[in-house]
LOFIMI-198490 format. One line per 8 residues: number of its first residue (from 1); their letters; for each residue x, y, z of N, C-alpha, C, O, CB. Coordinates in Angstrom, 2 decimals. Atoms other than C-alpha are relative to their C-alpha. Glycine has a CB too. Layout:
<sites>
NUM> A> X,Y,Z,X,Y,Z,X,Y,Z,X,Y,Z,X,Y,Z; ...
</sites>
This chain:
<sites>
1> MNVKMRAD> -0.10,1.77,0.96,155.52,171.24,126.80,1.00,-0.28,-0.40,1.63,0.77,-0.55,-0.74,-0.32,-1.35; -1.70,-0.03,0.82,159.01,169.84,125.19,-0.61,-0.45,-0.75,-1.74,-0.93,-0.64,1.53,-0.78,0.38; 0.50,0.94,0.91,159.10,168.62,121.93,-0.56,-1.23,-0.10,-1.71,-1.41,-0.48,0.62,-0.14,-0.53; 0.68,1.39,-0.31,158.65,165.11,122.48,-1.40,0.13,0.37,-2.20,-0.56,-0.27,0.71,-0.76,1.17; 0.96,0.77,-0.66,155.82,165.26,124.48,-1.13,0.86,-0.54,-2.26,0.52,-0.20,0.15,-0.17,1.65; 0.72,-0.10,1.10,154.14,167.77,121.71,-0.19,-0.56,-0.69,-1.31,-1.01,-0.97,0.09,0.53,-0.49; 0.51,1.16,1.32,154.67,165.81,119.02,-0.67,-1.53,0.55,-1.27,-2.07,-0.38,1.63,-0.51,-1.05; 0.13,1.07,-0.37,153.83,162.58,120.92,-1.95,0.02,0.07,-2.73,-0.85,-0.31,1.02,-0.21,1.39
9> AFAAFGAL> 0.94,-0.17,-0.05,150.59,164.45,121.82,-1.53,0.39,-1.04,-2.74,0.31,-0.87,0.42,0.50,0.64; 1.02,0.27,1.04,149.15,165.09,118.41,0.17,-1.12,-1.00,-0.35,-1.34,-2.09,-0.16,1.15,-0.73; 0.29,1.33,1.30,150.00,161.95,116.91,-1.19,-1.36,1.21,-1.58,-2.47,0.86,2.44,-1.12,-0.72; 0.52,0.96,-0.86,148.10,160.20,120.10,-1.42,0.64,-0.36,-2.24,-0.28,-0.39,0.60,-0.08,1.68; 1.57,-0.91,0.40,144.73,162.53,119.16,-0.34,-1.03,-1.29,-1.07,-2.01,-1.41,0.22,2.18,-0.65; 0.02,0.80,1.64,145.30,161.44,115.32,-0.20,-1.75,0.14,-0.92,-2.34,-0.66,1.85,0.30,-0.93; 0.49,1.81,-0.43,145.18,157.29,116.78,-1.10,0.14,0.24,-1.90,-0.46,-0.49,0.60,-0.90,1.31; 1.61,0.27,-0.10,141.94,158.00,118.24,-1.09,0.19,-1.08,-2.27,-0.04,-0.78,-0.49,0.81,1.00
17> SNYGIGAH> 1.07,-0.04,1.26,140.19,158.72,114.44,-0.40,-1.75,-0.12,-1.45,-2.18,-0.59,0.87,0.76,-1.74; 1.10,1.46,0.19,139.57,154.86,114.55,-0.91,-0.03,0.72,-1.70,-0.84,0.23,0.49,-1.37,0.27; 1.14,-0.08,-1.02,136.98,155.47,117.51,-0.66,1.17,-0.77,-1.81,1.29,-0.34,0.44,0.31,1.73; 0.81,-0.96,0.85,135.76,158.46,114.98,-1.38,-0.57,-0.96,-1.59,-0.13,-2.09,1.11,0.62,-1.02; 0.89,0.80,0.75,132.67,156.12,113.88,-1.52,0.10,0.59,-1.83,0.92,1.45,0.55,-1.48,0.01; 1.46,0.00,-0.19,128.96,155.47,114.21,-0.60,0.99,1.41,-0.72,2.21,1.40,-0.38,-1.67,0.18; 0.61,-1.06,-1.16,127.45,156.71,117.80,1.32,1.33,-0.50,1.21,2.35,-1.18,0.15,-0.84,2.22; -1.41,-0.88,-0.76,131.01,158.47,118.56,0.07,1.32,-1.24,0.18,2.53,-1.02,1.98,-1.26,0.06
25> KDAFLEQI> -0.28,-0.96,1.37,131.26,160.13,114.73,-0.11,1.61,0.38,0.77,2.44,0.22,-1.27,-0.34,-1.30; -0.13,-1.61,-0.16,129.87,163.57,115.86,0.32,0.96,0.99,0.33,2.19,1.03,-0.93,0.44,-0.21; -0.43,-0.45,-1.35,130.98,163.78,119.24,1.80,0.25,-0.44,2.50,1.08,0.14,-0.41,-1.40,1.42; -1.36,0.63,0.33,134.46,162.83,117.76,0.20,1.56,-1.39,1.26,2.17,-1.55,-0.16,-2.26,-0.74; -0.34,-0.97,0.64,134.04,165.59,115.15,0.04,1.11,0.36,0.59,1.97,-0.33,-0.45,0.03,-0.76; -0.08,-1.54,-0.56,133.57,168.51,117.26,1.51,0.02,0.66,2.23,1.01,0.83,-1.37,0.40,1.32; -1.85,0.07,-0.68,137.19,167.19,118.92,0.83,0.89,-1.07,1.15,2.05,-0.80,0.92,-2.01,-0.03; -0.16,-0.18,1.30,138.48,167.68,115.38,0.13,0.90,0.23,1.14,1.16,0.88,-0.68,-0.26,-0.93
33> HATLPRLI> 0.25,-1.50,0.03,137.33,171.28,115.20,0.39,0.68,1.16,0.73,1.84,0.92,-1.38,0.33,-0.20; -0.60,-0.45,-0.43,138.40,172.03,118.13,1.51,0.18,0.11,2.02,1.14,0.70,-0.47,-0.18,0.51; -1.71,0.42,0.15,142.21,170.95,117.58,0.55,0.69,-1.44,1.65,1.23,-1.57,0.27,-1.99,-0.11; -0.33,-0.46,1.11,142.06,171.95,113.96,1.00,1.14,-0.06,2.04,0.84,-0.63,-1.08,0.27,-0.57; -0.30,-1.27,-0.09,143.28,175.57,114.44,1.57,-0.33,0.35,2.40,0.20,-0.38,-0.96,0.88,1.09; -1.22,0.41,-0.59,146.53,174.02,116.40,0.26,-0.94,-0.92,1.27,-0.50,-1.48,0.00,-0.47,1.43; -0.61,0.95,1.10,147.12,171.09,113.86,0.60,1.02,-0.70,1.81,1.16,-0.84,-1.02,-0.96,-0.93; -0.29,-0.86,1.55,146.92,173.87,111.07,1.71,0.59,0.59,2.81,0.34,0.08,-1.59,1.82,-0.45
41> LHLHDDDL> -1.17,-1.30,-0.28,149.54,176.45,112.97,1.36,-1.33,0.46,2.47,-0.81,0.51,-0.65,1.55,1.86; -1.09,0.77,-0.17,152.01,173.31,113.82,0.36,-0.65,-0.88,1.48,-1.14,-0.77,-0.02,-0.68,0.83; -0.08,1.03,0.93,151.81,171.38,111.01,1.63,0.97,-0.97,2.44,0.54,-1.78,-1.94,-0.28,-1.04; -1.72,-0.53,0.75,154.98,174.32,109.96,0.42,0.59,1.60,0.23,1.77,1.90,0.00,1.78,-1.77; -0.09,0.20,-1.37,156.14,173.58,114.01,1.86,0.24,-0.80,2.25,-0.14,-1.91,-0.85,-1.76,0.98; -1.19,0.36,0.31,160.05,174.31,114.09,0.77,-1.49,-0.01,1.83,-1.92,-0.47,0.53,0.72,0.70; -0.57,1.50,-0.36,160.33,170.84,115.15,-0.89,-1.26,-1.12,-2.06,-1.59,-1.30,-0.44,-0.35,1.99; 0.93,0.90,1.04,159.88,168.26,112.45,-0.67,-1.18,0.33,-1.49,-1.63,-0.48,0.73,-0.46,-1.05
49> AVRHACRN> 0.53,1.32,-0.62,158.92,165.12,114.56,-1.56,1.17,0.29,-2.56,0.71,-0.27,1.19,-0.90,1.77; 1.25,-0.65,-0.38,155.97,167.67,115.64,-0.73,0.48,-1.42,-1.94,0.61,-1.28,0.32,1.30,1.04; 0.46,0.01,0.85,155.37,168.46,111.83,-0.73,-1.38,-0.56,-1.71,-1.50,-1.29,0.82,0.52,-0.55; 0.17,0.82,0.56,155.36,165.24,111.34,-1.68,-0.71,0.40,-2.76,-1.03,-0.10,1.23,-0.67,0.20; 1.80,0.56,-1.15,152.60,164.02,114.09,-0.99,0.91,-0.60,-2.02,0.30,-0.90,-0.07,0.49,2.25; 1.10,-0.79,0.69,150.48,166.86,112.57,-0.53,-0.16,-1.32,-1.72,-0.08,-1.63,0.34,1.18,-0.03; -0.08,0.70,1.02,150.91,165.78,109.55,-1.19,-0.84,-0.59,-2.18,-0.68,-1.29,0.95,-0.67,0.26; 1.19,0.93,0.03,149.56,162.47,109.96,-1.46,0.22,0.83,-2.54,-0.34,0.62,0.56,-1.28,0.48
57> TLKRFVPL> 1.20,-0.17,-0.77,147.11,163.52,112.23,-0.90,0.72,-0.95,-2.00,0.24,-1.22,0.22,0.77,1.38; 1.13,-0.75,1.08,145.45,166.01,109.72,-0.42,-1.44,-1.10,-1.56,-1.81,-1.36,0.96,1.66,-1.14; 0.73,1.09,1.01,145.09,163.11,107.29,-0.52,-0.89,0.19,-1.18,-1.39,-0.73,0.50,-0.53,-0.72; 1.39,0.44,-0.45,143.24,161.04,109.41,-1.30,0.22,0.26,-2.33,-0.44,0.16,0.03,-0.25,0.63; 1.42,-0.72,0.01,140.86,163.36,110.12,-0.27,0.60,-1.22,-0.77,1.61,-0.74,-0.15,1.11,1.04; 0.60,-0.66,1.58,139.94,164.74,106.56,-0.73,-0.88,0.18,-1.56,-0.53,1.02,0.79,0.13,-1.59; 1.02,0.79,0.43,138.01,161.87,105.91,-1.09,-0.23,0.66,-1.94,-0.96,0.15,0.37,-0.99,-0.25; 0.48,0.00,-1.30,136.28,162.10,108.90,-1.35,1.58,-0.22,-2.52,1.75,0.11,1.63,0.23,1.30
65> MEIEGLLA> 0.70,-1.63,0.16,135.28,166.13,107.81,-0.98,-0.31,-0.98,-2.08,0.25,-0.87,1.10,1.40,-0.62; 1.24,0.21,1.28,133.31,164.63,104.39,0.39,1.02,-0.98,-0.49,1.00,-1.84,-1.80,0.34,0.49; -0.07,-0.76,0.78,134.73,167.37,102.30,0.91,-0.02,-1.24,2.09,0.15,-0.96,0.11,0.80,0.62; -0.65,0.89,1.08,136.04,166.31,98.84,1.18,1.34,0.01,2.39,1.15,0.18,-1.11,-0.49,-1.75; -1.08,-1.21,0.48,137.92,169.70,98.24,1.76,-0.61,0.93,2.90,-0.83,0.54,-0.82,2.10,0.85; -0.66,0.17,-1.08,139.65,168.87,101.54,0.76,-1.14,-0.30,1.96,-0.88,-0.18,-0.78,-0.07,1.14; -0.30,1.04,0.13,140.50,165.51,100.76,1.33,0.03,-1.10,2.37,-0.60,-0.90,-1.21,-0.70,-0.30; -0.78,-0.17,0.84,142.38,166.51,97.74,1.18,0.89,0.27,2.25,0.74,-0.31,-0.65,0.31,-0.91
73> LFDSHRIN> -1.17,-0.71,-0.04,144.51,169.10,98.99,0.74,-0.73,1.23,1.89,-0.38,1.48,-0.26,1.63,0.15; -0.93,0.77,-1.04,145.56,166.59,102.05,0.57,-0.87,-0.68,1.09,-1.87,-0.16,-0.61,-0.67,1.17; -0.87,1.38,0.56,147.00,164.57,99.63,0.28,0.75,-1.13,-0.28,0.44,-2.19,-0.82,-1.68,-0.32; -0.77,-0.95,0.58,148.87,167.29,97.95,1.37,-0.02,0.02,1.72,-0.93,0.77,-0.32,1.03,0.42; -1.67,0.29,-0.51,153.01,167.65,97.94,-0.28,1.28,0.93,0.72,1.66,1.54,1.65,0.12,-1.40; -0.48,-1.15,-0.73,152.29,170.66,99.76,0.35,0.02,1.58,1.20,0.61,2.24,-0.97,0.95,-0.22; -0.06,0.50,-1.27,151.36,169.01,103.02,1.47,-0.63,0.44,1.92,-0.69,1.59,-1.10,-1.01,0.08; -1.26,1.05,-0.01,154.55,167.01,102.58,1.17,0.47,-0.06,2.23,-0.15,-0.06,0.05,-0.89,-1.02
81> SDHRSAYE> -1.08,-0.83,0.47,156.53,169.91,101.98,0.75,0.59,0.94,-0.20,0.99,1.61,-0.41,0.96,-0.79; 0.17,-0.46,-1.45,158.43,171.50,105.20,0.59,1.58,-0.55,0.91,2.44,0.27,1.06,-1.03,1.45; -0.26,-1.16,0.07,159.38,174.52,102.87,-1.35,0.54,0.42,-2.42,-0.04,0.58,0.56,0.38,-1.27; 0.45,-0.85,-0.80,158.15,177.98,104.30,-1.52,0.30,-1.06,-2.71,0.36,-0.76,1.23,1.31,0.35; 0.95,-0.56,1.23,156.38,178.97,100.73,-1.20,-1.03,-0.44,-2.22,-0.71,-1.05,0.99,0.25,-1.41; 0.77,1.23,0.20,154.76,175.43,100.53,-1.21,0.27,1.28,-2.40,0.46,1.02,1.11,-1.57,0.20; 0.82,-0.30,-1.30,152.94,176.00,103.66,-0.72,0.68,0.14,-1.77,0.28,0.65,0.41,0.29,0.86; 0.68,-1.04,1.02,151.67,179.15,102.40,-0.67,0.02,-0.45,-1.81,0.38,-0.15,0.25,0.37,-0.73
89> DFVRDFTR> 1.58,0.39,0.57,150.05,178.17,99.91,-0.43,-1.01,0.32,-1.14,-1.32,-0.63,-0.25,-0.12,-1.33; 0.81,1.03,-0.09,148.74,175.15,101.26,-1.06,0.78,1.12,-2.23,0.42,1.00,0.83,-1.48,0.46; 0.36,-0.70,-0.79,147.55,177.52,104.12,-1.67,0.94,-0.50,-2.70,1.06,0.16,1.32,0.75,0.24; 0.58,-1.01,1.08,145.64,180.02,101.13,-0.78,-1.43,-0.50,-1.98,-1.34,-0.23,1.29,1.01,-1.28; 1.29,0.90,0.48,143.84,176.66,99.64,-0.77,-0.62,1.35,-1.99,-0.77,1.33,0.56,-1.39,-1.06; 0.69,0.36,-1.30,142.97,175.42,103.14,-1.30,1.01,0.35,-2.48,0.72,0.15,1.14,0.07,1.23; 0.30,-0.99,-0.36,141.74,178.35,104.27,-1.21,0.67,-1.24,-2.00,1.39,-0.64,1.35,0.68,0.30; 0.80,-0.22,0.60,139.46,179.19,101.14,-0.78,-1.19,-0.10,-1.93,-0.87,-0.40,0.39,0.55,-0.94
97> QFVQHLSS> 0.68,0.57,-0.37,138.18,175.74,101.57,-0.85,0.05,1.60,-2.00,-0.38,1.67,0.61,-0.80,-0.36; 0.74,0.27,-0.55,137.22,176.02,104.83,-1.01,1.15,0.22,-2.05,0.79,0.76,0.53,-0.55,0.84; 0.45,-1.34,0.31,135.83,179.53,104.51,-1.28,-0.87,-0.97,-2.25,-1.08,-0.24,1.35,1.27,-0.88; 0.74,0.40,1.20,133.68,177.92,101.46,-0.77,-0.98,0.70,-1.96,-0.69,0.59,0.84,-0.54,-1.31; 0.76,1.02,-0.60,132.36,174.69,103.57,-0.33,0.04,0.79,-1.50,-0.32,0.93,0.23,-0.83,0.14; 0.26,-0.18,-1.50,132.48,175.35,106.92,-0.17,1.40,0.60,0.10,1.57,1.79,1.10,-0.61,0.72; 0.42,-0.56,0.00,131.37,178.53,106.58,-0.92,0.59,2.08,-1.11,1.78,2.35,-0.42,-0.50,-1.28; 0.43,-0.10,-1.06,129.74,178.33,110.52,0.75,0.21,1.00,0.29,0.76,2.00,-0.58,-0.77,0.16
105> RVDTFMAS> -0.92,0.48,-1.05,132.74,177.66,112.49,1.09,0.80,-0.23,2.09,0.59,0.46,0.35,-1.51,-0.01; -0.77,-0.84,0.21,134.66,180.57,110.84,0.12,0.21,1.35,1.10,-0.27,1.93,-0.32,0.98,-0.88; -0.12,-1.23,-1.20,134.03,182.70,114.05,0.89,-1.17,1.35,1.45,-0.67,2.32,-2.19,0.80,0.67; -0.73,0.70,-1.24,135.61,179.74,116.46,1.08,0.06,-0.20,1.86,0.44,0.67,-0.20,-1.30,0.33; -1.60,0.37,0.51,138.79,178.98,114.18,0.49,1.25,0.33,1.26,1.42,1.28,0.35,-0.43,-1.73; -0.44,-1.74,-0.07,139.43,182.62,114.05,0.69,0.51,1.77,1.77,0.91,2.21,-1.88,1.13,-0.36; -0.31,-0.66,-1.28,139.23,183.51,117.60,0.92,-1.26,0.89,1.66,-0.93,1.81,-1.61,0.53,0.83; -1.46,1.08,-0.71,141.46,179.95,118.85,1.21,0.76,-1.01,2.12,1.23,-0.33,-0.15,-2.38,-0.45
113> TIQALNAP> -0.82,-0.36,1.32,143.64,181.24,115.23,0.73,1.48,0.85,1.94,1.58,1.03,-1.25,0.38,-1.78; -0.83,-0.96,-1.15,144.39,184.52,117.60,0.61,-0.05,1.54,1.52,0.58,2.07,-0.76,0.92,0.19; -0.74,0.00,-1.04,144.74,183.33,120.74,1.46,-0.59,-0.02,2.14,-0.46,0.99,-0.74,-0.57,0.84; -1.49,0.55,-0.07,148.23,181.51,119.63,0.73,1.36,-0.53,1.95,1.30,-0.67,0.34,-1.54,-1.08; -1.18,-0.93,0.16,149.47,185.01,118.63,1.13,0.38,1.79,2.12,1.02,2.14,-0.93,1.66,-0.73; -0.80,-0.16,-1.49,150.70,184.95,122.30,0.91,-1.14,0.51,1.67,-1.12,1.48,-1.08,0.15,1.19; -1.10,1.04,0.01,152.40,181.46,121.68,1.63,-0.15,0.32,2.44,0.50,-0.35,-0.07,-0.30,-1.07; -1.85,-0.58,-0.15,156.21,181.19,122.98,0.80,-0.62,-1.00,2.00,-0.79,-0.78,0.89,-0.48,1.55
121> WPIIQANA> -0.95,-0.14,0.93,157.36,180.28,119.82,-0.65,0.82,-1.13,-1.77,0.90,-1.63,0.53,-1.34,-0.43; 0.48,-1.20,1.19,157.51,182.91,117.30,-0.36,-0.67,-1.45,-1.09,-0.04,-2.22,1.39,1.20,-0.33; 0.56,0.59,1.28,157.05,180.53,114.25,-1.49,-0.20,0.26,-2.31,0.38,-0.45,0.73,-1.42,-0.42; 1.49,-0.21,-0.45,153.70,179.78,115.88,-0.36,0.92,-0.27,-1.23,0.80,-1.12,-0.38,-0.04,1.15; 0.75,-0.65,-0.01,152.93,183.00,116.08,0.37,0.85,-1.22,0.31,2.05,-0.97,-0.17,0.44,1.17; -0.44,-0.44,1.24,154.06,184.03,112.57,-1.05,-0.80,-1.07,-1.52,-0.28,-2.08,1.67,-0.36,-0.18; 0.56,0.67,0.73,152.16,180.99,111.29,-1.91,0.62,0.23,-2.72,0.88,-0.66,0.55,-1.60,0.40; 0.99,-0.79,0.03,149.04,182.49,113.22,-0.42,1.38,-0.58,-1.61,1.67,-0.73,-0.09,0.03,0.90
129> IYVSSSIL> 0.55,-1.00,0.71,148.93,185.59,111.65,0.10,-0.42,-1.42,-0.50,0.45,-2.06,0.64,1.28,0.29; 0.56,0.69,1.33,148.94,183.55,108.07,-1.27,0.10,0.03,-2.08,0.94,-0.35,0.31,-1.44,-0.23; 1.57,0.59,-0.33,146.04,181.95,108.99,-0.95,0.78,-0.11,-1.89,0.88,-0.90,-0.26,-0.46,1.29; 1.51,-0.82,0.00,144.18,184.55,110.45,-0.40,0.98,-0.63,-1.54,1.43,-0.56,-0.34,0.48,1.01; 0.23,-0.83,0.85,144.70,186.89,108.13,-0.53,-0.56,-1.42,-1.46,0.02,-1.98,1.11,0.70,-0.04; 0.07,0.96,1.43,144.59,184.48,104.84,-1.74,-0.32,0.10,-2.46,-0.11,-0.87,1.23,-1.81,0.09; 1.85,-0.15,-0.17,140.53,183.86,106.23,-0.66,1.28,0.28,-1.89,1.19,0.33,-0.59,-0.85,1.27; 0.90,-1.21,-0.30,139.45,187.47,107.01,0.42,0.53,-1.25,-0.34,1.41,-1.65,0.23,0.98,1.43
137> SLSDDPNI> 0.64,-0.60,1.41,140.59,188.24,103.28,-0.39,-0.59,-0.50,-0.35,-0.03,-1.60,0.50,0.53,-0.87; 0.52,0.60,0.89,138.96,185.62,101.68,-1.59,-0.40,0.33,-2.32,-0.87,-0.54,0.90,-1.05,-0.25; 1.36,-0.20,-0.09,135.52,185.68,103.63,-0.43,0.82,-0.20,0.16,1.89,-0.18,-0.47,-0.15,0.76; 0.97,-1.25,0.53,132.59,187.59,102.56,-0.94,0.46,0.97,-1.76,1.35,0.75,-0.90,-0.39,-1.25; 1.00,0.52,-1.38,130.77,186.92,105.95,0.39,1.64,0.57,1.46,2.05,1.00,0.72,-1.82,1.32; -0.06,-1.23,-0.79,130.01,190.47,107.12,-0.09,0.13,1.41,0.36,1.18,1.87,-0.86,0.72,-0.38; -0.38,-0.07,-1.29,129.71,189.67,110.77,1.58,-0.40,0.42,2.18,0.12,1.35,-0.95,-0.82,0.65; -1.46,0.68,-0.17,133.27,187.56,110.49,0.76,1.42,0.14,1.34,1.59,1.21,0.61,-1.11,-1.48
145> LALYHAQV> -0.27,-0.57,0.17,134.39,190.98,109.12,0.27,1.13,0.79,1.33,1.71,1.03,-0.37,-0.15,-0.60; -0.44,-1.06,-1.03,133.33,193.48,111.50,0.31,-0.87,1.69,0.11,-0.19,2.70,-1.47,1.32,0.08; -0.20,0.50,-1.30,134.16,191.11,114.59,1.83,0.09,0.26,2.47,0.46,1.25,-0.73,-1.69,0.05; -1.50,0.15,0.23,137.96,190.52,113.21,0.95,0.87,-0.54,2.17,0.86,-0.42,0.19,-0.90,-0.69; -0.98,-1.15,1.07,138.95,193.53,110.80,0.90,0.51,0.92,2.03,0.02,0.87,-0.86,1.46,-0.79; -0.48,-0.95,-0.99,140.06,196.06,113.73,1.12,-0.86,0.43,2.30,-0.70,0.12,-1.08,0.49,1.19; -0.74,0.12,-1.16,141.30,193.88,116.28,1.41,-1.02,-1.25,2.57,-0.75,-0.95,-1.11,-1.02,1.67; -1.00,0.57,0.80,143.59,191.55,113.34,0.98,1.07,-0.69,2.15,0.78,-0.96,-0.70,-0.83,-1.03
153> FGMLVGKM> -0.88,-1.55,0.60,145.01,195.13,111.86,0.42,0.67,0.76,1.23,1.52,0.40,-0.64,1.06,-0.71; -0.90,-0.43,-1.00,145.91,196.12,115.17,1.22,-1.18,0.71,2.37,-1.21,1.16,-1.01,0.54,1.12; -1.70,1.33,-0.25,147.78,192.82,115.87,0.61,0.47,-1.21,1.31,1.47,-1.05,-0.24,-2.29,-0.13; -1.42,-0.64,0.88,149.72,193.39,112.39,0.85,1.12,0.59,2.03,1.08,0.93,-0.44,0.68,-1.43; -1.00,-1.37,-0.66,150.93,196.62,113.66,0.81,0.00,1.43,1.93,0.39,1.77,-1.01,1.31,0.24; -0.58,0.43,-1.24,151.67,195.81,116.74,1.31,-0.62,-0.04,2.38,-0.09,0.24,-0.83,-0.85,0.60; -1.33,0.77,0.78,154.03,192.86,115.42,0.75,0.44,-0.48,1.95,0.18,-0.34,-0.07,-0.71,-0.85; -1.16,-0.51,1.17,155.38,194.73,112.93,0.91,0.75,0.51,2.06,0.74,0.07,-0.51,0.85,-1.18
161> SRSADAVV> -0.53,-1.65,-0.87,156.54,197.70,115.06,0.85,-0.84,1.24,1.96,-0.42,1.56,-1.80,1.34,0.89; -0.36,0.03,-1.56,157.31,195.90,118.39,0.61,-1.79,0.02,1.01,-2.35,1.04,-1.75,0.41,1.25; -0.25,1.61,-0.37,158.12,192.12,117.95,1.87,0.03,0.01,2.66,0.95,-0.20,-0.85,-1.33,-1.54; -1.38,-0.15,-0.46,161.52,191.17,118.67,0.61,-1.04,-1.47,1.79,-0.91,-1.82,0.31,-0.70,1.94; 0.26,1.69,0.54,161.31,187.84,116.21,0.40,0.65,-1.67,0.15,1.85,-1.76,-2.21,-0.92,0.31; -0.33,-0.57,1.19,162.49,188.57,112.35,-1.34,-0.54,-0.91,-1.89,0.26,-1.67,1.57,-0.49,-0.52; 0.81,1.12,0.12,159.93,185.71,111.43,-1.23,0.79,-0.05,-1.83,0.97,-1.11,0.10,-1.13,1.13; 1.37,-0.33,-0.28,156.88,187.39,113.00,-0.16,1.25,-0.96,-1.07,1.34,-1.78,-0.30,0.31,1.65
169> RARSSLAF> -0.12,-1.41,0.40,157.87,191.03,111.83,-0.25,-0.50,-1.37,-1.17,0.19,-1.80,1.44,0.92,0.35; -0.47,0.10,1.96,158.44,189.60,107.63,-1.85,-0.74,-0.03,-2.43,-0.38,-1.06,2.11,-1.79,-0.78; 0.95,0.27,0.25,154.79,187.74,108.23,-1.12,0.68,0.16,-2.20,0.49,-0.39,-0.01,-0.78,0.32; 1.07,-0.81,-0.42,152.97,190.22,109.76,-0.40,1.33,-1.47,-1.53,1.63,-1.86,0.62,0.75,1.67; -0.25,-0.76,1.23,153.79,192.70,106.68,-0.57,-0.74,-1.01,-1.58,-0.19,-1.43,1.41,0.28,-0.29; 0.37,1.01,0.47,153.10,189.98,104.69,-1.55,-0.19,-0.41,-2.18,-0.33,-1.46,0.42,-0.80,0.83; 1.05,0.34,0.38,150.12,189.52,105.74,-1.33,1.55,-0.20,-2.49,1.68,-0.59,-0.26,-1.19,1.10; 0.22,-1.39,-0.23,149.51,193.21,106.25,-0.75,0.32,-1.56,-1.95,0.58,-1.70,1.59,0.91,0.42
177> SLLLKSTN> -0.06,-0.29,1.50,149.69,193.75,102.25,-1.07,-0.90,-0.71,-1.52,-0.46,-1.77,1.51,-0.31,-0.61; 0.91,0.98,0.46,147.28,190.70,101.52,-1.32,-0.09,0.31,-2.23,-0.76,-0.18,0.39,-1.02,0.26; 1.80,0.15,-0.45,144.23,191.78,103.84,0.09,1.48,-0.98,-1.04,1.52,-1.47,-0.77,0.12,2.32; 0.00,-1.13,0.17,144.98,195.46,102.23,-0.72,-0.40,-2.07,-1.59,0.14,-2.76,1.79,0.78,0.55; -0.22,0.20,1.26,145.03,194.20,98.77,-1.60,-1.29,-0.66,-1.84,-1.68,-1.80,1.86,-0.67,-0.02; 1.24,0.88,-0.06,141.31,191.69,99.76,-1.06,0.31,-0.88,-1.65,1.17,-0.23,-0.58,0.01,1.27; 1.66,-0.45,0.65,138.07,192.33,97.35,-1.09,0.24,0.71,-1.79,1.26,0.67,-0.64,-0.98,-0.80; 0.90,-0.12,-1.13,135.89,191.37,100.10,0.33,1.20,1.10,-0.36,2.17,1.38,0.01,-1.38,0.70
185> LISWRAAR> -0.07,-1.06,-0.92,137.31,193.33,102.53,0.07,2.08,-0.27,-0.05,3.07,0.45,1.30,-0.58,0.63; 0.28,-1.91,0.59,137.41,197.01,100.01,-0.90,-0.10,-0.12,-1.38,0.97,0.23,0.51,0.86,-1.29; 0.80,-0.43,-0.43,134.23,196.12,99.74,-0.71,0.10,0.84,-1.77,0.71,0.68,-0.26,-0.02,-0.33; 0.74,-0.16,-1.36,133.19,195.74,103.29,0.32,1.41,0.57,-0.42,2.20,1.16,0.46,-1.18,1.10; -0.43,-1.80,-0.44,135.25,199.03,103.97,-1.13,0.87,-0.13,-1.81,1.54,0.65,1.23,0.81,-1.08; 0.90,-1.45,0.62,133.21,200.94,100.96,-1.81,-0.10,0.53,-2.75,0.69,0.59,0.06,-0.06,-2.21; 1.60,0.19,-0.65,130.01,199.45,102.40,-0.31,0.89,1.20,-1.27,1.66,1.30,-0.26,-1.57,0.59; 0.37,-0.79,-1.61,130.47,200.87,106.28,-0.10,1.50,0.15,-0.76,2.21,0.91,1.19,-0.30,1.11
193> LDQADSAR> 0.34,-1.34,-0.02,131.30,204.09,105.01,-0.64,0.38,-1.17,0.08,1.22,-1.72,1.08,0.80,0.23; 1.13,-0.10,1.01,128.62,204.37,102.24,-1.02,0.42,1.45,-1.76,1.39,1.63,-0.41,-1.74,-1.15; 1.49,-0.07,-1.24,126.43,203.72,105.80,0.21,1.14,0.92,-0.66,1.80,1.50,-0.17,-1.52,1.19; -0.23,-1.37,-1.02,128.05,206.34,107.78,-0.21,1.17,-0.57,-0.85,2.05,0.00,1.40,0.21,0.55; -0.09,-1.44,0.99,128.47,209.08,104.97,-2.09,-0.26,-0.09,-2.64,0.83,0.07,1.40,-0.25,-2.25; 1.26,-0.08,-0.54,124.29,207.93,105.24,-0.80,0.48,1.00,-1.81,1.18,0.93,-0.18,-0.70,0.07; 0.38,-0.50,-1.28,123.78,208.36,108.64,0.14,1.34,0.54,-0.68,2.06,1.12,0.56,-0.66,0.77; -0.54,-1.67,0.15,125.49,211.52,108.75,-1.25,0.76,-0.61,-2.14,1.34,0.02,1.52,0.23,-1.22
201> KGS> 1.01,-0.67,0.52,123.38,212.80,106.18,-1.11,-0.01,0.66,-1.69,1.06,0.77,-0.22,-0.33,-1.09; 1.73,-0.02,-0.50,119.96,211.59,107.95,0.20,0.60,1.03,-0.81,1.25,1.27,-0.92,-1.40,0.32; -0.16,-0.38,-1.39,121.29,212.76,111.34,-0.64,2.06,-0.33,-0.68,2.86,0.61,2.19,-0.42,0.63
</sites>
């Protein structure tokens, strides 16, 4: 899909938010959540028109999600900035809100984000690496950690060693460091080791 088509598709979906009311609200909200990972990833697309379309669409969607913390976040300067550092700060704040208020949707969000690691655009791969690692570092759900811990770490090692794109390698290294410092993951790994040790002693 070329750049104009991508930008137009994101913008058109945002325009549909006008119909996300009344009897259609719940169904449209499901569509928002299905598309949310892609919008977050393309919020820092290589193309400015795509970024702008995603930014406007997200701002239309957030009121329908009815999460106060997200309203403030999507009205901050970070979402309006084109700097990489501002995007990553936004992602950290967004994933913190997402994990806290939408924990039941973390699994599907992670699955969709990880799929984007095979995207044809290196910048989207880099964004997917950072978003998925941010969620994993903030989650305290043992089921999410069990599902994605090994997968994400393996993905990061592979991208750091084999990717031809500097932005992908750099984000992989950053994400790896982020996960190693995560107190939730440290506690979870310690608990797993304790369980394994207890099982060995009991056998």
